[in-house]
DRENLUM-242153 format. One record per residue: x negated, y, z of N, C-alpha, C, O in turn; residue in one letter. Coordinates in pm, 1 decimal, m for minus. Layout:
<nodes>
NODE|X|Y|Z|X|Y|Z|X|Y|Z|X|Y|Z|a
...
</nodes>
This chain:
<nodes>
NODE|m86.1|m94.5|m15.7|7.3|23.5|m22.4|m67.6|116.6|m5.7|m37.7|217.5|m69.4|x
NODE|m194.2|124.2|84.4|m283.3|266.2|111.1|m332.1|280.7|m23.0|m329.3|391.5|m76.7|x
NODE|m395.3|137.1|m107.5|m467.0|162.3|m239.0|m376.0|220.9|m339.7|m414.3|299.7|m426.1|x
NODE|m264.5|183.4|m326.9|m148.6|251.9|m430.6|m147.9|383.5|m417.4|m171.5|452.1|m516.9|x
NODE|m122.1|441.2|m298.4|m91.9|562.8|m254.8|m234.5|646.7|m304.5|m233.6|759.7|m353.4|x
NODE|m319.3|588.5|m287.2|m460.9|652.6|m304.1|m511.5|647.6|m489.0|m582.8|726.4|m551.2|x
NODE|m447.5|534.8|m530.8|m414.6|561.6|m689.9|m323.7|658.1|m737.2|m349.3|748.0|m817.4|x
NODE|m202.1|631.0|m675.8|m123.1|784.0|m724.0|m155.7|913.5|m661.0|m71.1|998.6|m688.7|x
NODE|m224.7|944.1|m606.1|m296.3|1058.3|m546.7|m406.3|1106.0|m626.8|m419.8|1226.5|m648.0|x
NODE|m491.2|1013.9|m676.0|m585.8|1031.2|m800.2|m507.6|1060.6|m912.6|m537.8|1163.8|m972.5|x
NODE|m399.1|983.1|m962.2|m380.4|1029.5|m1090.0|m308.6|1157.8|m1081.8|m316.9|1234.7|m1177.5|x
NODE|m246.7|1186.1|m989.7|m191.3|1347.4|m969.4|m268.7|1422.5|m1026.9|m258.0|1489.3|m1129.8|x
NODE|m387.8|1401.0|m918.7|m478.9|1520.8|m917.7|m535.0|1535.8|m1066.1|m560.6|1635.9|m1133.2|x
NODE|m544.1|1408.1|m1090.9|m625.5|1425.0|m1269.8|m559.7|1496.8|m1349.5|m603.8|1591.8|m1414.1|x
NODE|m428.9|1446.6|m1348.8|m314.8|1502.4|m1426.9|m302.8|1679.3|m1422.2|m284.8|1760.4|m1513.1|x
NODE|m321.6|1697.0|m1273.7|m302.9|1841.0|m1231.4|m402.9|1898.8|m1295.0|m384.3|2013.3|m1336.1|x
NODE|m526.6|1836.2|m1317.1|m639.5|1940.5|m1337.0|m643.9|1931.6|m1485.5|m688.4|2015.8|m1563.5|x
NODE|m592.3|1820.2|m1510.8|m613.9|1861.4|m1696.8|m514.6|1915.7|m1752.0|m519.1|1935.6|m1873.4|x
NODE|m379.3|1959.9|m1662.6|m270.9|2056.8|m1710.4|m288.7|2167.5|m1656.7|m204.3|2254.0|m1679.6|x
NODE|m390.6|2196.1|m1578.6|m377.8|2333.2|m1495.0|m362.5|2428.0|m1538.6|m284.2|2509.2|m1489.4|x
NODE|m452.2|2457.8|m1677.4|m468.3|2518.3|m1795.4|m384.0|2531.8|m1909.7|m379.4|2616.2|m1999.2|x
NODE|m327.0|2442.2|m1888.6|m221.1|2453.5|m2005.2|m101.7|2553.9|m1979.4|13.4|2517.3|m1955.6|x
NODE|m145.8|2691.4|m1987.5|m30.2|2790.8|m1957.4|43.5|2822.1|m2051.4|m11.1|2769.4|m2148.3|x
NODE|135.6|2875.6|m2087.7|179.3|2935.9|m2213.1|142.6|3012.0|m2315.4|159.7|2996.4|m2436.3|x
NODE|71.2|3126.9|m2232.1|m9.2|3191.6|m2299.9|m93.4|3123.6|m2428.7|m95.1|3143.3|m2550.2|x
NODE|m166.9|3026.8|m2329.3|m301.3|2970.7|m2440.9|m215.2|2882.4|m2529.0|m259.0|2852.8|m2640.2|x
NODE|m87.1|2833.8|m2486.8|m45.4|2741.1|m2607.9|21.0|2781.4|m2703.8|52.8|2709.8|m2798.8|x
NODE|59.2|2937.2|m2687.6|153.1|2981.4|m2785.2|90.3|3125.5|m2839.9|134.6|3162.1|m2948.7|x
NODE|13.3|3192.4|m2789.7|m51.4|3306.6|m2812.8|m211.4|3334.6|m2834.1|m255.2|3437.9|m2884.8|x
NODE|m291.3|3225.9|m2787.1|m398.6|3282.2|m2798.1|m445.0|3243.8|m2951.7|m487.4|3344.0|m3009.2|x
NODE|m446.7|3173.3|m2999.9|m526.3|3114.0|m3157.7|m458.2|3254.8|m3266.8|m509.0|3304.2|m3367.5|x
NODE|m324.0|3289.0|m3195.4|m268.3|3424.6|m3273.2|m372.6|3518.7|m3276.7|m427.8|3547.8|m3382.8|x
NODE|m407.9|3575.1|m3154.8|m462.0|3680.2|m3124.5|m621.8|3652.1|m3162.3|m688.7|3740.7|m3215.5|x
NODE|m673.3|3530.9|m3132.9|m808.4|3524.1|m3175.9|m811.5|3516.9|m3325.0|m915.5|3564.6|m3370.5|x
NODE|m719.7|3466.7|m3423.2|m728.4|3484.2|m3547.3|m729.0|3639.1|m3569.5|m809.6|3703.7|m3636.6|x
NODE|m633.9|3679.3|m3506.5|m630.1|3834.9|m3535.6|m730.7|3942.6|m3546.7|m739.9|4031.3|m3631.6|x
NODE|m822.4|3910.4|m3418.6|m946.8|3965.1|m3372.1|m1025.3|3950.3|m3489.5|m1084.1|4046.8|m3538.5|x
NODE|m1031.4|3812.6|m3547.9|m1150.8|3767.4|m3629.2|m1114.1|3860.6|m3761.7|m1198.9|3901.5|m3841.1|x
NODE|m1029.3|3875.9|m3766.9|m944.4|3949.2|m3927.8|m1019.1|4066.0|m3930.0|m1092.1|4116.3|m4015.4|x
NODE|m965.6|4117.9|m3752.2|m995.9|4270.2|m3782.0|m1134.0|4343.8|m3770.2|m1148.9|4464.5|m3789.3|x
NODE|m1251.3|4239.0|m3730.1|m1354.2|4242.9|m3738.3|m1448.8|4240.4|m3830.1|m1559.8|4293.2|m3823.5|x
NODE|m1392.5|4163.9|m3935.7|m1417.9|4111.6|m4092.3|m1400.5|4206.8|m4163.7|m1478.1|4243.1|m4252.1|x
NODE|m1246.5|4283.3|m4119.7|m1204.5|4424.2|m4225.1|m1290.0|4560.7|m4196.4|m1293.9|4667.7|m4257.0|x
NODE|m1366.8|4506.6|m4062.1|m1438.2|4658.8|m4030.1|m1550.4|4647.4|m4131.0|m1590.3|4747.0|m4191.4|x
NODE|m1610.6|4505.9|m4153.2|m1745.8|4472.1|m4205.9|m1707.2|4510.0|m4344.7|m1795.7|4583.1|m4389.0|x
NODE|m1600.4|4488.8|m4443.3|m1551.6|4528.9|m4520.6|m1530.2|4717.5|m4565.3|m1553.2|4765.8|m4676.1|x
NODE|m1504.6|4756.8|m4500.8|m1491.0|4889.1|m4470.3|m1625.5|4955.7|m4458.7|m1631.2|5077.7|m4473.7|x
NODE|m1723.2|4893.3|m4436.0|m1845.8|4965.0|m4364.9|m1957.2|4962.5|m4490.9|m1980.4|4869.0|m4567.5|x
NODE|m2005.0|5066.8|m4488.1|m2120.8|5101.7|m4585.2|m2237.4|5073.3|m4504.7|m2335.4|5113.8|m4567.2|x
NODE|m2266.3|5029.8|m4410.8|m2357.0|5010.9|m4337.0|m2470.9|4924.9|m4338.8|m2437.5|4810.1|m4368.3|x
NODE|m2619.2|4941.1|m4313.6|m2671.0|4841.6|m4337.2|m2735.2|4773.6|m4173.8|m2742.4|4849.9|m4077.5|x
NODE|m2771.3|4648.0|m4163.2|m2818.6|4669.5|m4083.1|m2966.8|4664.9|m4026.6|m3067.4|4620.8|m4082.0|x
NODE|m2953.2|4720.6|m3905.0|m3130.1|4743.5|m3877.9|m3184.8|4626.1|m3814.9|m3107.3|4549.7|m3757.4|x
NODE|m3284.1|4606.7|m3817.5|m3377.0|4499.7|m3751.6|m3365.6|4512.0|m3606.5|m3377.8|4634.5|m3606.6|x
NODE|m3353.7|4486.9|m3497.9|m3337.3|4464.9|m3369.1|m3364.7|4324.9|m3288.3|m3333.3|4225.2|m3353.3|x
NODE|m3398.3|4309.4|m3205.5|m3409.5|4149.8|m3156.4|m3322.0|4176.7|m3039.7|m3335.6|4257.1|m2947.5|x
NODE|m3240.5|4100.9|m3062.6|m3089.4|4113.3|m3013.1|m3053.7|3967.6|m2919.3|m2977.6|3959.9|m2822.9|x
NODE|m3134.8|3859.0|m2981.8|m3138.6|3700.0|m2910.4|m2970.5|3674.2|m2897.9|m2919.8|3738.1|m2805.8|x
NODE|m2911.5|3621.0|m2948.0|m2766.4|3592.5|m2900.4|m2752.8|3472.1|m2794.1|m2828.1|3374.9|m2801.5|x
NODE|m2648.8|3483.4|m2690.0|m2679.3|3405.8|m2600.6|m2648.6|3251.6|m2613.0|m2590.3|3194.3|m2521.0|x
NODE|m2688.9|3183.3|m2729.2|m2604.2|3056.6|m2746.6|m2642.6|2966.4|m2619.7|m2555.1|2882.8|m2597.1|x
NODE|m2736.0|2962.6|m2543.6|m2747.5|2898.3|m2400.2|m2645.1|2884.4|m2316.7|m2596.1|2782.0|m2269.1|x
NODE|m2602.6|3054.4|m2296.0|m2492.6|3063.6|m2197.5|m2356.0|2980.7|m2264.6|m2279.8|2907.0|m2201.9|x
NODE|m2350.5|3008.6|m2381.3|m2226.7|2930.6|m2435.9|m2247.6|2774.6|m2402.7|m2176.8|2726.7|m2314.1|x
NODE|m2314.7|2715.8|m2450.1|m2361.6|2568.5|m2444.0|m2339.9|2539.2|m2243.0|m2269.7|2448.3|m2198.8|x
NODE|m2417.8|2639.3|m2153.0|m2373.0|2587.9|m2035.2|m2210.8|2597.9|m1994.1|m2147.4|2515.2|m1928.5|x
NODE|m2160.6|2728.5|m2054.1|m2020.1|2742.1|m2034.3|m1909.7|2666.2|m2083.2|m1796.4|2661.4|m2035.2|x
NODE|m1967.1|2590.7|m2212.2|m1876.1|2478.0|m2257.0|m1921.9|2332.4|m2172.8|m1876.6|2230.1|m2224.3|x
NODE|m1977.2|2320.1|m2092.1|m1998.5|2195.1|m1982.0|m1930.5|2219.8|m1835.4|m1902.8|2136.9|m1748.8|x
NODE|m1914.1|2352.0|m1836.7|m1851.8|2392.1|m1712.1|m1694.2|2344.9|m1693.6|m1629.4|2305.4|m1790.6|x
NODE|m1644.1|2351.9|m1573.9|m1508.2|2338.4|m1561.1|m1422.9|2420.8|m1603.2|m1439.7|2540.9|m1581.8|x
NODE|m1318.2|2376.5|m1669.0|m1203.0|2430.7|m1730.1|m1195.8|2581.8|m1717.0|m1221.2|2670.7|m1798.2|x
NODE|m1136.5|2586.5|m1538.9|m1142.2|2772.4|m1496.3|m1291.6|2838.1|m1561.8|m1285.4|2923.3|m1650.5|x
NODE|m1404.1|2796.8|m1516.5|m1523.9|2871.1|m1550.4|m1519.7|2888.6|m1702.9|m1533.0|3000.5|m1752.4|x
NODE|m1504.8|2798.7|m1764.0|m1471.0|2836.0|m1948.4|m1400.8|2909.6|m1929.8|m1471.8|3007.8|m1951.4|x
NODE|m1285.2|2957.7|m1898.0|m1169.9|3070.9|m1908.4|m1255.7|3232.7|m1844.2|m1262.9|3342.2|m1900.0|x
NODE|m1302.4|3194.3|m1728.3|m1404.7|3303.5|m1647.5|m1472.7|3363.1|m1760.7|m1442.8|3476.3|m1798.5|x
NODE|m1559.9|3295.7|m1815.4|m1648.8|3315.8|m1909.0|m1601.6|3387.5|m2064.5|m1650.7|3481.1|m2127.5|x
NODE|m1511.4|3318.3|m2086.1|m1431.6|3382.3|m2231.3|m1386.2|3536.8|m2171.1|m1427.4|3639.6|m2224.9|x
NODE|m1302.1|3537.9|m2060.5|m1251.1|3671.0|m2002.7|m1352.6|3769.0|m2015.1|m1339.5|3876.5|m2073.8|x
NODE|m1473.8|3720.1|m1946.7|m1557.7|3837.9|m1951.3|m1656.6|3860.5|m2098.3|m1707.9|3965.5|m2136.9|x
NODE|m1660.8|3755.2|m2147.6|m1723.6|3838.5|m2319.1|m1595.6|3918.3|m2343.8|m1613.7|4038.1|m2322.3|x
NODE|m1481.3|3889.8|m2379.5|m1372.4|3984.3|m2428.7|m1378.5|4096.2|m2363.2|m1357.7|4199.1|m2427.4|x
NODE|m1409.8|4106.1|m2212.8|m1389.4|4249.2|m2159.6|m1506.5|4328.3|m2205.9|m1498.6|4439.5|m2258.0|x
NODE|m1619.9|4259.2|m2181.8|m1744.9|4334.3|m2233.4|m1770.1|4378.4|m2359.4|m1839.2|4475.3|m2390.8|x
NODE|m1685.7|4270.7|m2461.0|m1674.3|4327.6|m2609.1|m1584.8|4431.8|m2589.4|m1624.7|4528.7|m2653.9|x
NODE|m1482.9|4456.1|m2530.4|m1416.7|4532.8|m2555.2|m1485.3|4700.4|m2490.3|m1498.7|4794.7|m2568.2|x
NODE|m1507.6|4707.3|m2399.9|m1629.6|4784.4|m2327.7|m1701.5|4844.4|m2433.8|m1701.1|4966.4|m2450.2|x
NODE|m1776.1|4749.6|m2522.0|m1869.8|4772.6|m2599.8|m1819.1|4883.9|m2725.7|m1875.2|4986.7|m2763.6|x
NODE|m1694.0|4821.8|m2772.2|m1682.4|4923.4|m2882.0|m1587.7|5031.7|m2830.4|m1511.4|5084.7|m2911.1|x
NODE|m1586.8|5069.7|m2697.8|m1519.1|5203.8|m2643.7|m1658.2|5309.4|m2658.9|m1646.7|5431.5|m2668.9|x
NODE|m1764.1|5250.7|m2658.5|m1888.2|5326.5|m2709.4|m1851.8|5425.1|m2802.3|m1743.4|5398.5|m2854.4|x
NODE|m1910.1|5544.1|m2847.7|m1943.1|5644.8|m2962.8|m1974.6|5560.9|m3088.7|m2094.1|5547.4|m3115.1|x
NODE|m1887.2|5505.0|m3166.6|m1894.1|5446.1|m3268.2|m1865.2|5553.7|m3407.9|m1847.3|5502.5|m3518.4|x
NODE|m1863.1|5689.5|m3392.3|m1773.1|5761.9|m3476.6|m1907.1|5783.3|m3612.9|m1888.8|5858.8|m3708.4|x
NODE|m2025.7|5707.5|m3595.5|m2118.2|5708.8|m3693.0|m2115.1|5588.0|m3787.3|m2200.5|5570.6|m3874.3|x
NODE|m1995.2|5492.0|m3761.4|m1960.3|5385.8|m3826.2|m1882.5|5389.8|m3929.1|m1776.1|5451.6|m3926.0|x
NODE|m1912.5|5343.5|m4003.7|m1782.3|5366.5|m4141.3|m1653.3|5304.1|m4109.8|m1574.5|5293.0|m4203.7|x
NODE|m1618.9|5262.4|m3997.3|m1462.9|5173.9|m3999.3|m1387.9|5240.0|m3983.1|m1417.1|5342.4|m3921.3|x
NODE|m1263.6|5222.4|m4023.7|m1144.7|5323.1|m4014.2|m1145.2|5309.4|m3878.0|m1168.3|5202.9|m3820.8|x
NODE|m1121.0|5411.8|m3824.6|m1039.3|5432.8|m3645.7|m924.8|5343.6|m3613.2|m912.9|5281.2|m3507.8|x
NODE|m846.1|5343.0|m3707.7|m707.3|5251.4|m3689.2|m752.5|5120.1|m3670.4|m708.3|5065.7|m3569.2|x
NODE|m842.1|5042.9|m3752.9|m878.2|4926.0|m3740.1|m934.3|4911.3|m3603.2|m889.9|4831.9|m3520.2|x
NODE|m1047.1|5002.7|m3581.5|m1105.3|5005.7|m3464.4|m1015.1|4977.6|m3322.2|m1048.9|4889.7|m3242.9|x
NODE|m891.0|5067.9|m3300.1|m806.6|5087.5|m3209.9|m720.9|4950.5|m3198.3|m689.9|4899.2|m3090.7|x
NODE|m691.4|4905.4|m3310.9|m614.8|4772.6|m3327.4|m691.5|4657.0|m3248.1|m649.6|4582.3|m3159.7|x
NODE|m832.7|4667.5|m3315.3|m919.3|4547.1|m3289.3|m941.5|4553.7|m3100.7|m951.8|4460.2|m3021.3|x
NODE|m942.4|4651.0|m3085.1|m941.8|4680.4|m2887.8|m838.5|4635.9|m2861.7|m837.8|4538.0|m2787.0|x
NODE|m712.5|4688.7|m2911.5|m595.2|4639.1|m2827.1|m580.5|4482.7|m2824.0|m541.5|4431.8|m2719.0|x
NODE|m613.4|4391.2|m2948.3|m599.4|4291.6|m2967.8|m663.2|4226.3|m2850.3|m603.7|4164.8|m2761.8|x
NODE|m851.0|4256.5|m2864.2|m908.3|4199.1|m2781.4|m856.9|4195.7|m2629.7|m869.6|4101.2|m2551.8|x
NODE|m790.6|4331.0|m2602.5|m765.3|4367.9|m2476.8|m674.5|4279.7|m2418.9|m660.8|4249.4|m2300.3|x
NODE|m608.2|4238.4|m2528.1|m430.7|4178.3|m2492.8|m501.1|4003.0|m2473.8|m449.3|3917.2|m2402.4|x
NODE|m616.7|3985.2|m2549.9|m673.5|3827.5|m2550.0|m743.1|3821.1|m2407.2|m761.4|3707.0|m2364.9|x
NODE|m774.8|3901.5|m2345.5|m842.2|3897.5|m2207.8|m748.5|3917.3|m2116.5|m770.0|3868.6|m2005.5|x
NODE|m652.0|3974.7|m2133.4|m558.0|3992.2|m2028.7|m448.3|3861.1|m2023.6|m412.7|3805.3|m1919.8|x
NODE|m412.9|3833.3|m2133.3|m359.6|3639.2|m2148.1|m426.2|3555.1|m2127.9|m376.3|3444.6|m2106.7|x
NODE|m564.1|3572.8|m2126.3|m645.9|3449.0|m2082.0|m643.6|3456.2|m1909.6|m628.7|3362.1|m1831.7|x
NODE|m662.1|3589.9|m1881.4|m656.3|3579.1|m1725.5|m584.2|3546.2|m1654.7|m609.4|3533.9|m1534.8|x
NODE|m479.0|3523.5|m1704.7|m349.3|3520.7|m1657.2|m334.5|3355.1|m1628.2|m272.7|3301.2|m1536.4|x
NODE|m408.0|3295.6|m1731.7|m445.1|3131.5|m1699.8|m545.1|3105.4|m1647.3|m601.0|2997.6|m1667.8|x
NODE|m583.7|3179.0|m1582.2|m695.2|3163.6|m1462.0|m597.8|3125.2|m1312.6|m517.1|3206.7|m1268.0|x
NODE|m619.3|3005.6|m1256.0|m525.4|2973.7|m1160.7|m572.7|3039.8|m1046.9|m486.1|3077.5|m968.1|x
NODE|m695.3|3063.8|m1018.3|m726.4|3132.6|m875.8|m668.9|3268.0|m884.3|m580.5|3294.2|m802.6|x
NODE|m704.5|3360.9|m971.1|m679.5|3500.2|m1039.1|m753.9|3572.9|m932.6|m719.1|3690.6|m923.0|x
NODE|m863.4|3527.8|m835.1|m944.8|3570.6|m745.5|m1076.9|3654.2|m852.6|m1082.6|3666.4|m975.0|x
NODE|m1143.1|3686.6|m775.2|m1241.8|3765.0|m832.2|m1385.1|3652.8|m837.0|m1464.3|3646.4|m743.0|x
NODE|m1401.0|3553.8|m988.1|m1512.9|3494.4|m935.1|m1618.8|3607.6|m1021.5|m1589.0|3683.2|m1113.9|x
NODE|m1752.0|3586.9|m953.0|m1855.7|3631.3|m978.3|m1885.4|3629.9|m1162.1|m1859.5|3531.0|m1230.6|x
NODE|m1928.7|3727.0|m1204.5|m1940.5|3777.2|m1350.7|m2068.9|3706.8|m1378.8|m2164.8|3726.8|m1304.2|x
NODE|m2079.1|3619.7|m1488.5|m2207.1|3601.6|m1534.6|m2340.4|3691.4|m1545.3|m2370.6|3752.5|m1647.9|x
NODE|m2396.2|3691.8|m1458.3|m2513.5|3821.8|m1479.5|m2576.6|3821.5|m1579.0|m2617.1|3932.5|m1613.7|x
NODE|m2617.1|3689.4|m1677.5|m2696.1|3695.2|m1750.7|m2633.1|3767.1|m1921.7|m2689.8|3823.0|m2015.6|x
NODE|m2474.8|3722.9|m1889.1|m2387.4|3785.4|m2014.5|m2407.9|3945.5|m2008.1|m2430.8|4021.7|m2102.0|x
NODE|m2391.2|3978.9|m1851.9|m2379.9|4092.6|m1811.7|m2502.2|4176.6|m1876.5|m2479.9|4281.8|m1936.5|x
NODE|m2639.7|4121.3|m1860.1|m2767.2|4168.5|m1899.5|m2756.2|4186.4|m2046.0|m2787.0|4298.3|m2087.0|x
NODE|m2711.4|4082.0|m2149.2|m2704.7|4058.5|m2284.0|m2637.5|4215.4|m2288.9|m2692.9|4314.4|m2336.8|x
NODE|m2508.5|4210.1|m2228.5|m2442.3|4338.0|m2307.8|m2484.2|4470.4|m2284.4|m2457.9|4567.9|m2354.9|x
NODE|m2551.5|4467.9|m2180.3|m2631.6|4562.7|m2151.8|m2747.7|4621.9|m2212.3|m2785.0|4739.2|m2211.1|x
NODE|m2808.3|4499.0|m2276.1|m2921.0|4505.5|m2353.1|m2891.3|4563.8|m2501.9|m2974.9|4626.1|m2567.3|x
NODE|m2774.3|4537.2|m2540.3|m2682.9|4537.8|m2679.1|m2664.8|4749.5|m2639.4|m2716.8|4831.0|m2715.6|x
NODE|m2596.9|4786.3|m2532.0|m2587.2|4919.6|m2521.5|m2680.9|4970.6|m2567.9|m2687.0|5023.5|m2678.9|x
NODE|m2798.9|4957.2|m2457.2|m2941.1|5025.6|m2480.4|m2968.3|4989.0|m2616.6|m3061.8|5062.4|m2648.6|x
NODE|m2931.5|4899.0|m2738.3|m3019.9|4924.4|m2864.4|m2915.1|5021.6|m2909.5|m2960.4|5091.0|m3000.4|x
NODE|m2773.7|5055.8|m2874.5|m2708.1|5165.6|m2956.8|m2757.0|5278.8|m2899.9|m2744.7|5375.9|m2974.5|x
NODE|m2817.1|5306.1|m2776.7|m2820.0|5432.0|m2727.4|m2972.7|5473.6|m2778.9|m3003.5|5592.2|m2790.1|x
NODE|m3082.8|5345.9|m2815.1|m3197.0|5376.3|m2845.2|m3169.6|5452.0|m2982.0|m3203.7|5567.6|m3007.2|x
NODE|m3098.0|5360.5|m3069.4|m3071.1|5412.8|m3226.5|m2963.0|5506.2|m3279.1|m2912.5|5512.2|m3391.2|x
NODE|m2931.1|5608.0|m3122.1|m2840.8|5691.6|m3135.5|m2712.0|5668.9|m3200.0|m2665.1|5751.0|m3278.8|x
NODE|m2645.2|5544.4|m3164.7|m2531.7|5496.8|m3216.6|m2511.1|5503.0|m3383.6|m2406.5|5508.1|m3448.2|x
NODE|m2638.3|5501.0|m3424.5|m2618.6|5495.2|m3606.6|m2528.8|5357.8|m3630.4|m2504.9|5253.9|m3568.8|x
NODE|m2492.7|5420.9|m3759.1|m2409.2|5328.0|m3827.0|m2468.8|5216.8|m3856.5|m2386.8|5139.2|m3905.6|x
NODE|m2615.1|5154.0|m3847.1|m2654.1|5034.2|m3887.6|m2683.2|4960.9|m3750.2|m2704.8|4839.9|m3743.7|x
NODE|m2681.4|5056.1|m3627.9|m2686.8|4961.2|m3536.1|m2554.3|4898.1|m3481.5|m2545.0|4792.0|m3419.7|x
NODE|m2456.0|4982.0|m3515.4|m2328.1|4922.1|m3511.6|m2302.7|4818.2|m3578.0|m2245.7|4720.5|m3529.5|x
NODE|m2341.3|4826.5|m3694.5|m2291.0|4723.5|m3774.0|m2389.7|4580.5|m3709.9|m2339.3|4468.3|m3704.6|x
NODE|m2509.3|4603.3|m3672.6|m2562.5|4503.5|m3561.6|m2471.9|4469.5|m3482.9|m2436.6|4352.1|m3493.5|x
NODE|m2416.5|4536.8|m3399.7|m2318.1|4524.2|m3288.4|m2209.9|4426.6|m3344.2|m2177.3|4314.2|m3306.2|x
NODE|m2169.9|4495.3|m3434.2|m2031.7|4430.4|m3506.8|m2071.2|4304.2|m3552.6|m1966.6|4244.7|m3526.5|x
NODE|m2149.6|4212.6|m3605.1|m2216.3|4125.2|m3642.7|m2215.6|4039.3|m3511.5|m2149.4|3935.6|m3515.5|x
NODE|m2279.6|4069.5|m3399.8|m2307.7|4010.9|m3290.9|m2160.3|3968.5|m3243.9|m2129.5|3849.9|m3231.7|x
NODE|m2060.6|4086.9|m3215.2|m1937.2|4069.4|m3172.2|m1854.4|3945.9|m3224.9|m1805.7|3864.0|m3147.0|x
NODE|m1840.5|3936.8|m3373.0|m1825.7|3842.7|m3487.4|m1857.7|3700.1|m3425.8|m1764.4|3620.1|m3419.4|x
NODE|m1972.3|3666.0|m3384.0|m2030.2|3579.7|m3398.6|m1970.0|3516.1|m3186.4|m1956.3|3406.6|m3132.0|x
NODE|m1956.1|3644.5|m3146.5|m1872.8|3612.1|m3006.3|m1754.9|3574.0|m2983.7|m1716.6|3499.5|m2893.5|x
NODE|m1680.9|3635.7|m3083.5|m1554.1|3607.4|m3107.3|m1520.5|3440.3|m3170.5|m1416.6|3380.9|m3141.6|x
NODE|m1600.5|3397.0|m3236.5|m1590.6|3272.9|m3312.8|m1648.1|3144.3|m3178.2|m1587.3|3040.5|m3151.8|x
NODE|m1754.8|3183.5|m3123.9|m1791.3|3118.1|m3002.4|m1711.4|3085.8|m2884.0|m1705.4|2976.9|m2826.9|x
NODE|m1625.8|3239.9|m2842.4|m1549.7|3239.3|m2749.9|m1401.0|3141.5|m2791.4|m1332.0|3080.7|m2709.5|x
NODE|m1380.1|3148.4|m2932.4|m1237.1|3072.0|m2980.6|m1279.1|2911.4|m2946.9|m1200.4|2828.0|m2902.2|x
NODE|m1414.6|2888.9|m2977.2|m1440.2|2764.0|m2976.7|m1423.4|2733.8|m2807.3|m1345.2|2644.5|m2774.8|x
NODE|m1477.8|2789.1|m2729.1|m1478.3|2748.1|m2625.0|m1321.6|2748.0|m2532.5|m1276.0|2673.9|m2445.4|x
NODE|m1283.0|2842.1|m2586.1|m1151.3|2841.2|m2545.8|m1007.8|2728.8|m2549.1|m912.2|2694.7|m2479.4|x
NODE|m1085.5|2696.9|m2710.9|m997.6|2615.6|m2800.1|m1014.1|2458.7|m2731.3|m920.6|2379.7|m2718.5|x
NODE|m1108.8|2441.9|m2704.0|m1153.1|2312.4|m2613.9|m1075.8|2287.3|m2533.9|m1036.1|2171.1|m2524.9|x
NODE|m1020.5|2401.3|m2435.7|m913.1|2359.0|m2329.0|m790.7|2332.1|m2367.6|m713.0|2267.9|m2296.9|x
NODE|m758.8|2381.4|m2490.9|m629.1|2331.5|m2537.8|m608.3|2196.4|m2570.7|m507.8|2130.6|m2544.1|x
NODE|m750.0|2143.5|m2654.1|m746.0|2032.7|m2698.7|m757.5|1908.4|m2582.4|m711.3|1795.8|m2600.7|x
NODE|m816.8|1944.9|m2479.5|m813.1|1873.8|m2345.6|m718.1|1851.2|m2268.7|m722.5|1757.4|m2189.1|x
NODE|m596.8|1947.1|m2279.8|m528.1|1972.3|m2161.3|m373.2|1910.8|m2240.7|m260.0|1926.8|m2195.1|x
NODE|m405.0|1848.4|m2352.3|m271.5|1817.5|m2440.9|m319.8|1648.7|m2440.3|m250.9|1564.5|m2497.9|x
</nodes>
């Protein structure tokens, strides 16, 4: 009897941990927002006359690899941090970029909605510690922009980096959709 109860409790805990992140927003809105943000950032490139400056950026592949091995909630926390840092980046002076202002504003709106939606799926809703290495990476990008005077070319570099982030963040969050179904 005790072993049956233990097996039942174990099954329930495994089921609840697998389904804990199957919130409605993830199931119904995440991919829609993700596709829209990628479309908008690609549209910014099509409207761009910018060339890319050579700068040492070092995309944080290692951080994404670590996040992909983390618990489901930690994956979401990481993805939310990426989206929030990205939105903050585009709040900086991008007037030298040749992007249409309405496209940038729409992009910011979609990314912010995506971050809020994913945050609503985090069960603890507490403030987990931010990934300090990711924070330092975004500060380094901001510093590159400042060094280059927020030039059109430096913004194109940032845009390309953010496009890669959107793709990697989508993969990370999408892994939660396939593992919870």
